[in-house]
C-alpha positions as CSV (number, residue, x, y, z in Angstrom):
1,X,12.9,-4.9,1.2
2,X,9.5,-3.3,0.5
3,X,9.3,0.3,1.8
4,X,7.7,0.8,5.2
5,X,5.7,3.9,4.2
6,X,2.9,3.5,1.6
7,X,1.1,6.6,0.3
8,X,-2.4,5.8,-0.9
9,X,-3.5,8.4,-3.5
10,X,-6.4,10.7,-2.7
11,X,-8.3,13.4,-4.7
12,X,-11.6,14.4,-6.2
13,X,-10.4,13.7,-9.8
14,X,-7.7,11.7,-11.6
15,X,-5.8,15.0,-12.0
16,X,-5.9,15.6,-8.3
17,X,-4.6,12.0,-7.6
18,X,-1.7,12.7,-10.0
19,X,-0.9,16.0,-8.4
20,X,-0.9,14.4,-5.0
21,X,1.3,11.5,-6.2
22,X,3.8,14.0,-7.6
23,X,3.8,15.9,-4.3
24,X,4.4,12.6,-2.4
25,X,7.3,11.8,-4.7
26,X,8.8,15.2,-4.4
27,X,8.6,14.9,-0.6
28,X,10.5,11.6,-0.6
29,X,7.8,8.9,-0.7
30,X,9.3,5.6,-1.8
31,X,6.1,3.8,-2.7
32,X,2.7,5.2,-3.8
33,X,-0.5,3.4,-4.6
34,X,-2.8,4.8,-7.3
35,X,-6.3,4.2,-5.9
36,X,-9.0,5.2,-8.2
37,X,-12.6,4.0,-8.0
38,X,-15.6,4.0,-10.3
39,X,-13.8,5.2,-13.4
40,X,-13.9,3.7,-16.9
41,X,-10.9,1.6,-18.0
42,X,-9.6,4.1,-20.5
43,X,-9.4,6.8,-17.9
44,X,-7.8,4.4,-15.4
45,X,-5.2,3.4,-18.0
46,X,-4.3,7.0,-19.0
47,X,-4.0,8.1,-15.4
48,X,-1.9,5.0,-14.5
49,X,0.4,5.8,-17.5
50,X,1.0,9.3,-16.2
51,X,1.5,8.1,-12.7
52,X,4.1,5.7,-13.9
53,X,5.9,8.6,-15.7
54,X,5.9,10.7,-12.5
55,X,7.0,7.9,-10.2
56,X,9.8,6.8,-12.6
57,X,11.2,10.3,-12.6
58,X,11.6,10.1,-8.8
59,X,12.6,6.5,-8.6
60,X,9.4,5.8,-6.6
61,X,7.6,2.5,-6.7
62,X,4.1,2.5,-8.1
63,X,1.4,0.1,-7.0
64,X,-2.0,0.1,-8.8
65,X,-5.1,-0.6,-6.7
66,X,-7.3,-3.5,-8.0
67,X,-6.5,-3.5,-11.7
68,X,-3.7,-6.0,-12.3
69,X,-4.0,-5.8,-16.1
70,X,-3.4,-2.0,-16.0
71,X,-0.5,-2.6,-13.6
72,X,1.0,-4.9,-16.2
73,X,0.3,-2.5,-19.1
74,X,2.0,0.4,-17.5
75,X,4.8,-1.7,-16.0
76,X,3.9,-0.6,-12.5
77,X,5.8,-2.2,-9.6
78,X,2.8,-4.1,-8.6
79,X,-0.9,-4.3,-7.8
80,X,-2.8,-4.2,-4.5
81,X,-5.9,-6.5,-4.5
82,X,-8.9,-6.0,-2.2
83,X,-10.8,-8.8,-0.5
84,X,-13.3,-8.9,-3.3
85,X,-10.9,-8.5,-6.1
86,X,-9.0,-11.0,-8.3
87,X,-7.3,-13.9,-6.5
88,X,-3.5,-13.1,-6.1
89,X,-2.7,-16.4,-7.7
90,X,-4.6,-15.4,-10.8
91,X,-3.1,-12.0,-10.9
92,X,0.4,-13.4,-10.6
93,X,-0.1,-15.6,-13.7
94,X,-0.7,-12.4,-15.8
95,X,1.9,-10.1,-14.2
96,X,5.6,-10.0,-14.8
97,X,7.6,-12.1,-12.3
98,X,9.2,-8.9,-10.8
99,X,5.8,-7.3,-10.1
100,X,4.6,-7.3,-6.5
101,X,1.1,-8.5,-5.4
102,X,-0.3,-7.2,-2.1
103,X,-3.6,-7.9,-0.5
104,X,-6.1,-6.5,1.9
105,X,-6.9,-8.3,5.2
106,X,-9.1,-7.7,8.2
107,X,-8.9,-11.0,10.1
108,X,-6.6,-13.8,11.0
109,X,-8.2,-16.0,8.3
110,X,-7.7,-13.3,5.7
111,X,-4.0,-13.0,6.6
112,X,-3.5,-16.8,6.5
113,X,-5.2,-17.0,3.1
114,X,-3.0,-14.3,1.7
115,X,0.2,-15.8,3.2
116,X,-0.7,-19.1,1.6
117,X,-1.0,-17.3,-1.7
118,X,2.4,-15.8,-1.2
119,X,1.6,-12.2,-1.5
120,X,4.5,-9.7,-1.1
121,X,2.8,-7.8,1.7
122,X,-0.6,-7.6,3.5
123,X,-2.5,-4.3,4.1
124,X,-4.2,-5.1,7.4
125,X,-6.9,-2.8,8.7
126,X,-8.6,-0.6,9.4
127,X,-6.8,0.8,12.5
128,X,-9.8,3.2,13.1
129,X,-12.7,4.6,11.2
130,X,-11.8,6.2,7.9
131,X,-14.1,7.9,5.3
132,X,-11.6,7.0,2.6
133,X,-13.2,3.6,2.1
134,X,-16.8,2.4,1.7
135,X,-18.1,-0.7,3.4
136,X,-15.5,-0.5,6.1
137,X,-14.5,-3.8,7.8
138,X,-14.5,-4.1,11.6
139,X,-12.1,-1.7,13.4
140,X,-8.9,-3.5,14.7
141,X,-7.2,-0.9,16.9
142,X,-3.9,-1.6,18.7
143,X,-5.2,-4.7,20.5
144,X,-6.4,-6.2,17.2
145,X,-3.0,-5.7,15.5
146,X,-1.2,-7.1,18.6
147,X,-3.4,-10.2,18.7
148,X,-3.2,-10.9,15.0
149,X,0.6,-10.4,14.8
150,X,1.1,-12.6,17.8
151,X,-0.9,-15.4,16.2
152,X,0.6,-15.0,12.7
153,X,4.3,-14.9,13.5
154,X,4.9,-14.3,9.8
155,X,7.8,-12.9,7.8
156,X,5.3,-11.4,5.3
157,X,5.3,-7.7,5.8
158,X,2.1,-6.4,7.5
159,X,1.2,-2.9,6.6
160,X,-1.2,-1.1,9.0
161,X,-3.9,1.0,7.3
162,X,-7.0,3.0,8.1
163,X,-7.2,6.5,9.5
164,X,-3.7,6.5,10.8
165,X,-2.1,9.7,12.0
166,X,1.6,10.3,12.6
167,X,1.0,10.3,16.3
168,X,-0.3,6.8,16.1
169,X,2.8,5.3,14.5
170,X,5.0,4.5,17.5
171,X,2.3,2.6,19.3
172,X,1.2,0.8,16.1
173,X,4.8,-0.3,15.4
174,X,4.9,-1.6,18.9
175,X,2.3,-4.3,18.0
176,X,4.8,-5.8,15.5
177,X,3.6,-4.4,12.2
178,X,6.2,-3.8,9.5
179,X,4.9,-0.5,8.1
180,X,2.2,2.0,7.6
181,X,-0.1,3.0,4.8
182,X,-1.5,6.6,4.8
183,X,-3.8,8.6,2.7
184,X,-5.5,11.5,4.4
185,X,-2.7,12.3,6.8
186,X,-0.2,12.9,4.0
187,X,-2.6,14.5,1.5
188,X,-3.2,17.2,4.1
189,X,0.6,17.8,4.5
190,X,3.2,16.1,2.4
191,X,5.9,17.6,4.6
192,X,5.1,14.8,7.0
193,X,6.7,12.2,4.7
194,X,10.1,12.9,6.2
195,X,8.7,12.7,9.7
196,X,7.1,9.3,8.9
197,X,10.4,8.1,7.6
198,X,12.2,9.2,10.7
199,X,9.7,7.3,13.0
200,X,9.8,4.3,10.7
201,X,13.6,4.5,10.5
202,X,13.3,4.4,6.7
203,X,15.4,7.3,5.3
204,X,14.1,8.3,1.9
205,X,17.5,7.9,0.4
206,X,17.8,4.3,1.5
207,X,17.8,1.8,-1.4
208,X,15.2,-0.8,-0.8
209,X,15.3,-4.2,-2.6
210,X,12.4,-6.6,-2.2
211,X,13.3,-10.2,-2.5
212,X,10.4,-11.9,-4.4
213,X,11.5,-15.4,-3.4
214,X,11.9,-14.6,0.3
215,X,9.9,-17.3,2.2
216,X,6.8,-16.2,4.0
């Protein structure tokens, strides 16, 4: 299955993103997402190529944010598409069959749309305010997750995201979400990867196999 802990890369430059991705891998992260904004395609491609080399060395999955063509070019494990990005159905036509397509959601309708499009997982948030993302959608909080998960009753993995700290994880998991995506909390201290794994009951040594054809 897909890992329960997702590290979203953070940094002031492509080099910092790569440095933090390596630190995450060294610390035992099983999945990292390269999230670079407002850069030219050549820089994005070069950075993604290096990120693929780093993650391959540590047997860590690499997801590319937004850019499905770059995800295909570097043979990343998949792409994560925002609400205003390419339709998952379109991206799937261009990607290799084994590549994952995840999507961002903020509402019940968003989730239902992504489930219909058979995404591999849904990044649902934000849990609370985060400065990591511009044009933030309405905050969900624990009640929002609980309500949405109760309405959805889906097998599609729901990944909570948005300003989450390690102390939030037990209560968030109690709402029924599958996993957690973190940026700032891990970038400040990658030693927390093992602590997240323990709470999520996802040992870093555990082999995870995602079944692409598993029904949603």
